[in-house]
TORDO-912903 format. One record per atom (N, C-alpha, C, O): residue number from 1; residue in one letter; atom name; z, y, x. Coordinates in steps of 0.1 Angstrom, whole numbers. Layout:
REM TORDO-912903
+------+---------+------+-------+-------+-------+
| guba | drenvex | tike |     z |     y |     x |
+------+---------+------+-------+-------+-------+
|  NUM |       a |   CA |     Z |     Y |     X |
...
+------+---------+------+-------+-------+-------+
This chain:
REM TORDO-912903
+------+---------+------+-------+-------+-------+
| guba | drenvex | tike |     z |     y |     x |
+------+---------+------+-------+-------+-------+
|    1 |       m |    N |  -102 |   -21 |  -164 |
|    1 |       m |   CA |   -95 |   -33 |  -166 |
|    1 |       m |    C |   -82 |   -31 |  -171 |
|    1 |       m |    O |   -76 |   -20 |  -171 |
|    2 |       q |    N |   -76 |   -42 |  -177 |
|    2 |       q |   CA |   -63 |   -40 |  -183 |
|    2 |       q |    C |   -52 |   -47 |  -175 |
|    2 |       q |    O |   -54 |   -58 |  -170 |
|    3 |       i |    N |   -41 |   -40 |  -174 |
|    3 |       i |   CA |   -29 |   -46 |  -167 |
|    3 |       i |    C |   -17 |   -44 |  -177 |
|    3 |       i |    O |   -19 |   -38 |  -187 |
|    4 |       l |    N |    -6 |   -49 |  -173 |
|    4 |       l |   CA |     7 |   -47 |  -181 |
|    4 |       l |    C |    16 |   -39 |  -172 |
|    4 |       l |    O |    19 |   -43 |  -161 |
|    5 |       v |    N |    22 |   -29 |  -178 |
|    5 |       v |   CA |    33 |   -21 |  -172 |
|    5 |       v |    C |    45 |   -22 |  -181 |
|    5 |       v |    O |    45 |   -17 |  -192 |
|    6 |       n |    N |    55 |   -29 |  -176 |
|    6 |       n |   CA |    67 |   -31 |  -184 |
|    6 |       n |    C |    64 |   -37 |  -197 |
|    6 |       n |    O |    69 |   -33 |  -208 |
|    7 |       q |    N |    55 |   -47 |  -197 |
|    7 |       q |   CA |    50 |   -55 |  -208 |
|    7 |       q |    C |    42 |   -47 |  -218 |
|    7 |       q |    O |    40 |   -51 |  -229 |
|    8 |       k |    N |    37 |   -35 |  -214 |
|    8 |       k |   CA |    28 |   -27 |  -223 |
|    8 |       k |    C |    15 |   -26 |  -216 |
|    8 |       k |    O |    14 |   -24 |  -204 |
|    9 |       p |    N |     4 |   -28 |  -224 |
|    9 |       p |   CA |   -10 |   -27 |  -218 |
|    9 |       p |    C |   -13 |   -13 |  -213 |
|    9 |       p |    O |   -10 |    -3 |  -219 |
|   10 |       l |    N |   -20 |   -13 |  -202 |
|   10 |       l |   CA |   -25 |    -1 |  -196 |
|   10 |       l |    C |   -39 |    -3 |  -191 |
|   10 |       l |    O |   -41 |   -13 |  -183 |
|   11 |       e |    N |   -48 |     5 |  -195 |
|   11 |       e |   CA |   -62 |     4 |  -190 |
|   11 |       e |    C |   -63 |    13 |  -177 |
|   11 |       e |    O |   -60 |    24 |  -177 |
|   12 |       v |    N |   -68 |     6 |  -167 |
|   12 |       v |   CA |   -69 |    13 |  -154 |
|   12 |       v |    C |   -84 |    11 |  -149 |
|   12 |       v |    O |   -90 |     1 |  -153 |
|   13 |       p |    N |   -89 |    19 |  -140 |
|   13 |       p |   CA |  -102 |    18 |  -135 |
|   13 |       p |    C |  -103 |     6 |  -125 |
|   13 |       p |    O |   -93 |     2 |  -119 |
|   14 |       p |    N |  -115 |     1 |  -123 |
|   14 |       p |   CA |  -117 |   -10 |  -113 |
|   14 |       p |    C |  -113 |    -4 |   -99 |
|   14 |       p |    O |  -113 |     8 |   -97 |
|   15 |       n |    N |  -109 |   -13 |   -90 |
|   15 |       n |   CA |  -104 |    -9 |   -76 |
|   15 |       n |    C |   -92 |    -1 |   -77 |
|   15 |       n |    O |   -90 |     8 |   -68 |
|   16 |       c |    N |   -84 |    -2 |   -87 |
|   16 |       c |   CA |   -71 |     5 |   -88 |
|   16 |       c |    C |   -61 |     0 |   -79 |
|   16 |       c |    O |   -59 |   -13 |   -77 |
|   17 |       t |    N |   -53 |     8 |   -73 |
|   17 |       t |   CA |   -41 |     4 |   -65 |
|   17 |       t |    C |   -29 |     5 |   -73 |
|   17 |       t |    O |   -29 |    11 |   -84 |
|   18 |       l |    N |   -18 |    -1 |   -68 |
|   18 |       l |   CA |    -5 |     0 |   -75 |
|   18 |       l |    C |    -1 |    15 |   -76 |
|   18 |       l |    O |     4 |    19 |   -86 |
|   19 |       a |    N |    -3 |    23 |   -66 |
|   19 |       a |   CA |     0 |    37 |   -66 |
|   19 |       a |    C |    -8 |    44 |   -77 |
|   19 |       a |    O |    -2 |    53 |   -84 |
|   20 |       d |    N |   -21 |    41 |   -78 |
|   20 |       d |   CA |   -29 |    47 |   -89 |
|   20 |       d |    C |   -23 |    44 |  -103 |
|   20 |       d |    O |   -22 |    52 |  -111 |
|   21 |       a |    N |   -20 |    31 |  -105 |
|   21 |       a |   CA |   -15 |    27 |  -118 |
|   21 |       a |    C |    -1 |    33 |  -121 |
|   21 |       a |    O |     1 |    37 |  -133 |
|   22 |       l |    N |     7 |    35 |  -111 |
|   22 |       l |   CA |    20 |    42 |  -114 |
|   22 |       l |    C |    18 |    56 |  -117 |
|   22 |       l |    O |    25 |    62 |  -126 |
|   23 |       q |    N |     8 |    63 |  -111 |
|   23 |       q |   CA |     5 |    76 |  -115 |
|   23 |       q |    C |    -1 |    77 |  -129 |
|   23 |       q |    O |     3 |    86 |  -137 |
|   24 |       l |    N |   -10 |    68 |  -133 |
|   24 |       l |   CA |   -15 |    68 |  -146 |
|   24 |       l |    C |    -4 |    65 |  -157 |
|   24 |       l |    O |    -5 |    70 |  -168 |
|   25 |       a |    N |     6 |    57 |  -153 |
|   25 |       a |   CA |    17 |    54 |  -162 |
|   25 |       a |    C |    27 |    65 |  -162 |
|   25 |       a |    O |    37 |    64 |  -170 |
|   26 |       q |    N |    25 |    75 |  -154 |
|   26 |       q |   CA |    34 |    87 |  -153 |
|   26 |       q |    C |    49 |    83 |  -150 |
|   26 |       q |    O |    58 |    87 |  -157 |
|   27 |       v |    N |    50 |    75 |  -140 |
|   27 |       v |   CA |    63 |    71 |  -136 |
|   27 |       v |    C |    69 |    81 |  -126 |
|   27 |       v |    O |    62 |    85 |  -117 |
|   28 |       g |    N |    81 |    85 |  -129 |
|   28 |       g |   CA |    88 |    95 |  -120 |
|   28 |       g |    C |   102 |    91 |  -117 |
|   28 |       g |    O |   107 |    82 |  -123 |
|   29 |       g |    N |   108 |    98 |  -108 |
|   29 |       g |   CA |   122 |    95 |  -104 |
|   29 |       g |    C |   123 |    83 |   -95 |
|   29 |       g |    O |   113 |    77 |   -92 |
|   30 |       p |    N |   135 |    79 |   -92 |
|   30 |       p |   CA |   136 |    68 |   -83 |
|   30 |       p |    C |   134 |    55 |   -91 |
|   30 |       p |    O |   138 |    54 |  -103 |
|   31 |       f |    N |   127 |    45 |   -85 |
|   31 |       f |   CA |   124 |    33 |   -91 |
|   31 |       f |    C |   120 |    22 |   -81 |
|   31 |       f |    O |   117 |    26 |   -70 |
|   32 |       a |    N |   121 |    10 |   -85 |
|   32 |       a |   CA |   116 |    -1 |   -77 |
|   32 |       a |    C |   105 |    -8 |   -85 |
|   32 |       a |    O |   104 |    -7 |   -97 |
|   33 |       t |    N |    95 |   -14 |   -77 |
|   33 |       t |   CA |    84 |   -20 |   -84 |
|   33 |       t |    C |    82 |   -34 |   -80 |
|   33 |       t |    O |    83 |   -38 |   -68 |
|   34 |       a |    N |    78 |   -42 |   -90 |
|   34 |       a |   CA |    75 |   -56 |   -88 |
|   34 |       a |    C |    61 |   -58 |   -94 |
|   34 |       a |    O |    58 |   -54 |  -104 |
|   35 |       l |    N |    53 |   -65 |   -86 |
|   35 |       l |   CA |    39 |   -69 |   -91 |
|   35 |       l |    C |    39 |   -84 |   -92 |
|   35 |       l |    O |    40 |   -91 |   -82 |
|   36 |       n |    N |    37 |   -89 |  -104 |
|   36 |       n |   CA |    37 |  -103 |  -107 |
|   36 |       n |    C |    49 |  -110 |  -102 |
|   36 |       n |    O |    49 |  -120 |   -96 |
|   37 |       q |    N |    61 |  -103 |  -105 |
|   37 |       q |   CA |    74 |  -108 |  -102 |
|   37 |       q |    C |    77 |  -108 |   -87 |
|   37 |       q |    O |    87 |  -115 |   -82 |
|   38 |       r |    N |    70 |  -100 |   -79 |
|   38 |       r |   CA |    73 |   -99 |   -64 |
|   38 |       r |    C |    75 |   -84 |   -61 |
|   38 |       r |    O |    66 |   -76 |   -64 |
|   39 |       f |    N |    86 |   -82 |   -54 |
|   39 |       f |   CA |    89 |   -68 |   -50 |
|   39 |       f |    C |    78 |   -62 |   -41 |
|   39 |       f |    O |    73 |   -69 |   -32 |
|   40 |       v |    N |    74 |   -50 |   -44 |
|   40 |       v |   CA |    65 |   -43 |   -35 |
|   40 |       v |    C |    71 |   -30 |   -30 |
|   40 |       v |    O |    74 |   -21 |   -37 |
|   41 |       p |    N |    73 |   -30 |   -16 |
|   41 |       p |   CA |    79 |   -17 |   -11 |
|   41 |       p |    C |    70 |    -5 |   -13 |
|   41 |       p |    O |    58 |    -6 |   -14 |
|   42 |       k |    N |    77 |     6 |   -15 |
|   42 |       k |   CA |    69 |    19 |   -18 |
|   42 |       k |    C |    58 |    21 |    -7 |
|   42 |       k |    O |    48 |    26 |   -11 |
|   43 |       a |    N |    61 |    18 |     5 |
|   43 |       a |   CA |    51 |    20 |    16 |
|   43 |       a |    C |    38 |    12 |    14 |
|   43 |       a |    O |    28 |    15 |    20 |
|   44 |       q |    N |    39 |     2 |     5 |
|   44 |       q |   CA |    27 |    -7 |     3 |
|   44 |       q |    C |    20 |    -4 |   -10 |
|   44 |       q |    O |     9 |    -9 |   -13 |
|   45 |       h |    N |    25 |     6 |   -18 |
|   45 |       h |   CA |    19 |     9 |   -31 |
|   45 |       h |    C |     4 |    13 |   -29 |
|   45 |       h |    O |    -4 |     9 |   -37 |
|   46 |       m |    N |     1 |    21 |   -19 |
|   46 |       m |   CA |   -13 |    26 |   -17 |
|   46 |       m |    C |   -22 |    15 |   -12 |
|   46 |       m |    O |   -34 |    17 |   -14 |
|   47 |       h |    N |   -17 |     5 |    -7 |
|   47 |       h |   CA |   -25 |    -6 |    -1 |
|   47 |       h |    C |   -25 |   -19 |    -9 |
|   47 |       h |    O |   -31 |   -29 |    -5 |
|   48 |       t |    N |   -19 |   -18 |   -21 |
|   48 |       t |   CA |   -18 |   -30 |   -30 |
|   48 |       t |    C |   -28 |   -29 |   -41 |
|   48 |       t |    O |   -27 |   -21 |   -50 |
|   49 |       a |    N |   -39 |   -37 |   -40 |
|   49 |       a |   CA |   -50 |   -36 |   -50 |
|   49 |       a |    C |   -46 |   -45 |   -62 |
|   49 |       a |    O |   -39 |   -55 |   -61 |
|   50 |       l |    N |   -50 |   -40 |   -74 |
|   50 |       l |   CA |   -46 |   -47 |   -86 |
|   50 |       l |    C |   -58 |   -55 |   -91 |
|   50 |       l |    O |   -70 |   -52 |   -88 |
|   51 |       q |    N |   -55 |   -66 |   -98 |
|   51 |       q |   CA |   -65 |   -74 |  -105 |
|   51 |       q |    C |   -62 |   -73 |  -120 |
|   51 |       q |    O |   -52 |   -69 |  -124 |
|   52 |       a |    N |   -73 |   -77 |  -128 |
|   52 |       a |   CA |   -71 |   -77 |  -142 |
|   52 |       a |    C |   -59 |   -86 |  -146 |
|   52 |       a |    O |   -58 |   -97 |  -140 |
|   53 |       n |    N |   -52 |   -82 |  -156 |
|   53 |       n |   CA |   -40 |   -89 |  -161 |
|   53 |       n |    C |   -28 |   -90 |  -152 |
|   53 |       n |    O |   -19 |   -97 |  -155 |
|   54 |       d |    N |   -28 |   -82 |  -141 |
|   54 |       d |   CA |   -16 |   -81 |  -133 |
|   54 |       d |    C |    -5 |   -75 |  -141 |
|   54 |       d |    O |    -7 |   -68 |  -151 |
|   55 |       q |    N |     7 |   -79 |  -138 |
|   55 |       q |   CA |    19 |   -74 |  -145 |
|   55 |       q |    C |    28 |   -66 |  -135 |
|   55 |       q |    O |    32 |   -71 |  -125 |
|   56 |       i |    N |    30 |   -54 |  -139 |
|   56 |       i |   CA |    39 |   -45 |  -131 |
|   56 |       i |    C |    52 |   -43 |  -138 |
|   56 |       i |    O |    52 |   -40 |  -150 |
|   57 |       d |    N |    63 |   -45 |  -131 |
|   57 |       d |   CA |    76 |   -42 |  -137 |
|   57 |       d |    C |    82 |   -31 |  -129 |
|   57 |       d |    O |    83 |   -31 |  -117 |
|   58 |       i |    N |    86 |   -20 |  -136 |
|   58 |       i |   CA |    93 |    -8 |  -130 |
|   58 |       i |    C |   107 |    -9 |  -133 |
|   58 |       i |    O |   111 |    -9 |  -145 |
|   59 |       i |    N |   116 |    -9 |  -123 |
|   59 |       i |   CA |   130 |   -10 |  -125 |
|   59 |       i |    C |   136 |     3 |  -121 |
|   59 |       i |    O |   135 |     8 |  -109 |
|   60 |       v |    N |   143 |     9 |  -130 |
|   60 |       v |   CA |   150 |    22 |  -128 |
|   60 |       v |    C |   165 |    20 |  -126 |
|   60 |       v |    O |   171 |    13 |  -134 |
|   61 |       p |    N |   171 |    25 |  -116 |
|   61 |       p |   CA |   185 |    24 |  -114 |
|   61 |       p |    C |   193 |    30 |  -125 |
|   61 |       p |    O |   189 |    41 |  -130 |
|   62 |       i |    N |   204 |    24 |  -128 |
|   62 |       i |   CA |   213 |    29 |  -139 |
|   62 |       i |    C |   226 |    32 |  -132 |
|   62 |       i |    O |   232 |    23 |  -125 |
|   63 |       t |    N |   232 |    44 |  -134 |
|   63 |       t |   CA |   244 |    48 |  -128 |
|   63 |       t |    C |   256 |    44 |  -138 |
|   63 |       t |    O |   253 |    43 |  -150 |
|   64 |       g |    N |   267 |    43 |  -133 |
|   64 |       g |   CA |   279 |    40 |  -141 |
|   64 |       g |    C |   287 |    29 |  -136 |
|   64 |       g |    O |   284 |    24 |  -125 |
|   65 |       g |    N |   297 |    25 |  -143 |
|   65 |       g |   CA |   305 |    14 |  -138 |
|   65 |       g |    C |   313 |     8 |  -147 |
|   65 |       g |    O |   321 |    -1 |  -144 |
+------+---------+------+-------+-------+-------+
């Protein structure tokens, strides 16, 4: 099935979780995640099932001032 990760299409297997999709997208380092514009705590990534056309936004902190 297809989802969007930061507005880019990603093909994932059926019954994919948010954690699975993040691994497939090769996301590393500190980040926050929103699924369909709702924040998902890291502790819930393994328990959050995805549906076709879901949109994942990965927000990476930026340092500086």
